[in-house]
C-alpha positions in Angstrom: 28.5 -144.2 -73.4 30.1 -146.2 -76.2 28.9 -146.6 -79.7 29.2 -149.8 -81.7 30.6 -149.7 -85.2 28.7 -151.8 -87.7 30.5 -154.9 -88.8 30.7 -153.9 -92.4 32.3 -150.6 -91.5 35.0 -152.1 -89.2 38.6 -152.1 -90.5 39.8 -155.4 -91.7 42.0 -157.6 -89.5 45.7 -157.4 -89.1 46.2 -160.5 -91.3 44.6 -158.8 -94.4 46.5 -155.6 -93.6 49.8 -157.5 -93.8 49.1 -159.2 -97.1 48.9 -156.1 -99.2 52.4 -154.8 -98.3 53.9 -158.2 -98.9 52.2 -158.4 -102.3 53.3 -154.9 -103.2 56.9 -155.7 -102.2 56.9 -158.9 -104.2 55.7 -156.9 -107.3 58.4 -154.3 -106.7 61.1 -156.9 -106.4 60.0 -158.6 -109.6 59.9 -155.3 -111.5 63.3 -154.4 -110.0 64.8 -157.7 -111.2 63.6 -156.9 -114.7 65.0 -153.4 -114.6 68.3 -154.5 -113.2 68.8 -157.4 -115.6 70.3 -155.3 -118.4 72.9 -154.0 -116.0 73.7 -157.5 -114.8 74.1 -158.7 -118.4 76.4 -155.7 -119.1 78.6 -156.5 -116.1 78.8 -160.2 -116.8 79.6 -159.7 -120.5 82.3 -157.2 -119.5 84.0 -160.1 -117.7 83.8 -162.6 -120.6 86.1 -163.5 -123.5 84.7 -163.1 -127.0 83.9 -166.8 -127.2 81.8 -166.9 -124.1 80.1 -163.6 -125.0 78.8 -165.1 -128.3 78.0 -168.5 -126.9 74.4 -169.9 -127.3 72.8 -170.7 -124.9 74.3 -167.7 -123.0 76.8 -168.1 -120.2 75.3 -166.4 -117.2 78.3 -166.5 -114.9 81.6 -166.1 -116.8 84.4 -168.5 -116.1 87.1 -167.4 -115.8 86.3 -163.8 -115.1 88.4 -161.6 -117.2 88.9 -158.4 -115.1 91.7 -157.5 -117.5 89.0 -156.3 -119.9 88.7 -153.1 -117.9 92.4 -151.9 -118.2 92.5 -153.2 -121.8 89.5 -150.9 -122.6 91.7 -147.9 -121.9 94.4 -149.1 -124.3 92.2 -150.7 -127.0 93.6 -150.6 -130.5 91.0 -150.9 -133.3 91.9 -152.8 -136.5 90.5 -150.0 -138.6 91.0 -146.8 -136.5 94.1 -147.7 -134.5 94.6 -146.6 -130.9 91.4 -145.5 -129.2 92.1 -142.5 -126.9 89.6 -143.4 -124.2 91.0 -141.0 -121.6 90.8 -138.2 -124.2 87.1 -139.0 -124.7 86.6 -138.8 -121.0 88.3 -135.5 -120.7 86.3 -134.0 -123.6 83.0 -135.2 -122.0 83.9 -133.8 -118.6 84.8 -130.4 -120.2 81.5 -130.2 -122.1 79.5 -131.4 -119.1 81.1 -128.8 -116.8 80.4 -125.9 -119.3 76.8 -127.1 -120.0 75.9 -127.5 -116.3 77.4 -124.2 -115.4 75.6 -122.4 -118.2 72.3 -124.2 -117.5 72.3 -123.4 -113.8 73.3 -119.7 -114.2 71.1 -118.8 -117.2 67.9 -120.7 -116.2 68.0 -119.4 -112.6 68.3 -115.8 -113.8 65.4 -116.1 -116.3 63.3 -118.1 -113.9 63.8 -115.3 -111.2 62.7 -112.7 -113.7 59.6 -114.7 -114.5 58.7 -115.5 -110.9 59.7 -112.5 -108.8 59.7 -109.4 -111.1 56.7 -107.6 -112.5 57.2 -106.2 -116.0 55.0 -105.8 -119.1 54.5 -108.9 -121.2 55.9 -111.3 -118.6 53.1 -113.9 -118.8 53.0 -113.8 -122.6 56.8 -114.3 -122.9 56.6 -117.1 -120.3 53.9 -118.8 -122.3 56.0 -118.4 -125.5 59.0 -119.9 -123.7 56.9 -123.0 -122.8 55.6 -123.2 -126.3 59.1 -123.9 -127.5 59.0 -127.2 -125.7 56.4 -128.4 -128.3 58.9 -128.0 -131.2 60.6 -131.4 -131.9 64.4 -131.3 -132.2 64.4 -132.7 -135.8 62.7 -129.6 -137.0 65.5 -127.4 -135.6 68.4 -129.7 -136.3 69.1 -128.6 -139.9 68.7 -124.8 -139.4 70.8 -125.0 -136.2 73.5 -126.9 -138.0 73.6 -124.3 -140.8 73.8 -121.5 -138.2 76.8 -123.2 -136.5 78.4 -123.9 -139.8 78.3 -120.3 -140.8 79.8 -119.4 -137.5 82.6 -121.9 -138.3 81.9 -123.9 -135.1 81.5 -127.3 -136.6 84.2 -129.6 -135.3 84.5 -127.7 -132.0 82.8 -128.0 -128.6 80.9 -124.7 -129.0 77.7 -126.0 -130.5 77.4 -128.4 -127.6 77.8 -125.9 -124.7 77.1 -122.3 -125.9 73.3 -122.9 -126.2 73.2 -123.9 -122.6 74.0 -120.3 -121.6 70.7 -119.1 -123.2 68.3 -121.1 -121.1 65.9 -124.0 -121.7 62.1 -124.0 -121.3 61.9 -127.0 -119.1 64.5 -125.9 -116.6 63.1 -122.3 -116.6 59.6 -123.7 -115.8 61.0 -126.0 -113.0 62.9 -123.2 -111.3 60.2 -120.6 -111.7 57.7 -122.9 -110.0 60.1 -123.3 -107.1 60.9 -119.5 -106.8 57.2 -118.7 -106.7 56.9 -120.8 -103.5 59.4 -118.6 -101.6 57.5 -116.0 -99.6 57.6 -112.5 -101.0 58.1 -111.2 -97.5 61.7 -112.3 -97.6 62.4 -110.2 -100.6 60.5 -107.2 -99.2 62.5 -107.4 -96.0 65.7 -107.5 -98.0 64.6 -104.4 -100.0 63.9 -102.5 -96.7 67.4 -103.3 -95.7 68.6 -101.6 -98.9 69.3 -104.7 -101.1 68.8 -104.5 -104.9 67.4 -107.3 -107.0 70.7 -108.8 -107.7 71.6 -109.0 -104.0 68.2 -110.5 -103.2 68.7 -113.1 -105.9 72.2 -114.0 -104.8 71.8 -113.8 -101.0 68.2 -114.8 -100.4 66.8 -116.8 -103.4 69.8 -118.9 -104.4 70.5 -120.3 -100.9 66.9 -121.4 -100.5 66.8 -122.9 -104.0 69.7 -125.3 -103.7 67.5 -128.4 -103.9 65.9 -127.3 -107.1 69.2 -126.2 -108.6 70.7 -129.5 -107.7 67.9 -131.3 -109.6 68.6 -129.1 -112.7 72.3 -129.7 -112.4 72.0 -133.5 -112.1 69.4 -133.8 -114.9 71.7 -131.7 -117.1 74.8 -133.6 -116.3 73.3 -137.0 -116.9 71.9 -135.7 -120.2 75.2 -134.3 -121.4 77.2 -137.3 -120.2 74.9 -139.7 -122.2 74.4 -137.5 -125.2 75.1 -139.2 -128.5 73.3 -137.2 -131.2 74.8 -133.8 -130.5 78.5 -135.0 -130.7 77.6 -137.1 -133.7 76.3 -134.0 -135.6 78.9 -131.4 -134.6 82.2 -133.3 -133.9 84.3 -134.4 -136.7 87.8 -135.1 -135.3 88.3 -138.2 -133.2 90.4 -136.2 -130.7 87.2 -134.2 -129.9 84.9 -137.2 -129.5 82.9 -137.7 -126.3 82.6 -141.0 -124.4 79.2 -141.9 -125.9 80.4 -141.2 -129.4 83.7 -142.9 -128.9 82.1 -146.2 -127.8 81.2 -146.9 -131.4 84.9 -147.3 -132.2 84.9 -150.5 -130.1 82.5 -152.2 -132.5 83.5 -153.3 -136.0 81.4 -152.9 -139.1 82.9 -155.9 -140.7 82.5 -158.3 -137.7 85.0 -159.3 -135.1 83.7 -157.0 -132.4 85.2 -157.8 -129.0 82.1 -157.6 -126.9 83.9 -158.1 -123.6 85.9 -154.9 -124.2 82.9 -153.1 -125.6 80.9 -153.9 -122.5 83.8 -153.1 -120.2 84.1 -149.7 -121.8 80.4 -149.1 -121.5 80.5 -150.0 -117.8 83.3 -147.5 -117.3 81.2 -144.9 -119.1 78.0 -145.4 -116.9 79.9 -145.8 -113.6 80.3 -142.0 -112.9 76.5 -141.5 -113.3 75.7 -144.4 -110.9 78.3 -143.1 -108.4 77.0 -139.5 -108.7 73.4 -140.6 -108.1 74.4 -142.8 -105.2 76.1 -139.9 -103.3 73.4 -137.3 -104.3 70.2 -139.3 -104.2 69.0 -137.7 -100.9 69.4 -134.2 -102.4 68.0 -135.4 -105.7 64.8 -136.8 -104.2 64.4 -133.8 -101.9 64.6 -131.5 -104.9 62.1 -133.5 -106.9 59.7 -133.6 -103.9 60.0 -129.9 -103.2 59.6 -128.8 -106.8 56.8 -131.2 -107.4 54.7 -130.6 -104.3 54.9 -126.8 -104.0 54.5 -125.9 -107.6 
């Protein structure tokens, strides 16, 4: 015996079902073009001479394409500051990023494990207090933090930029705690029966399972440090300690005469490692976001 479905309740035909995906894809393509346009303009300007870069109406496709702007960006000599040590900026940025990422992963994973897997008095209260620190805007802490580092005689060094990373951050602690809580307690209990202490459980059981979440924390941190401008601007005083984001300002002139082709070429070189890093780690990145977001 068959039952008939009322006409109003029947699913729409295949034709209507195909229109929605097409419309969605058209919208996504349009939005993608808008989002990619600044990158397109950056790349095209990096291949222009100064005359074409300043021309109105704008020149969309440079002719000729000056690929020589990229090697010149490494050896650029400012009229006011002299030689710009671009490779030194890159080395400084890489050193700071390595120290910050290492400190962030180590410190936040330890604190998150204590909040998620260990029972101790005041745990929930301290976790709530940790999250509350996220509500404090950075400008409120900027002056007292600067005074603290000044009294420690750290101004002009890398220490104010990487030492705080070894003391945890509320967002990363929360992110890792939520992931650690999804790992079954039975795994830890089985390890304890085998004679493992908490440090061994953390190192041999939790960390291998938490690689996607740790990768997300590491990638977010690396991108934040690589693009950070305010921190180096506040604490670094010597040009030989500048980072890439801070050193880019040396390519622009306060009195006019900025060579925009070289400035855009240097900017392209700065953002290239981030794009390459995300390209090769996007699968792990998306997996980590999905896992930490769905199982929290």
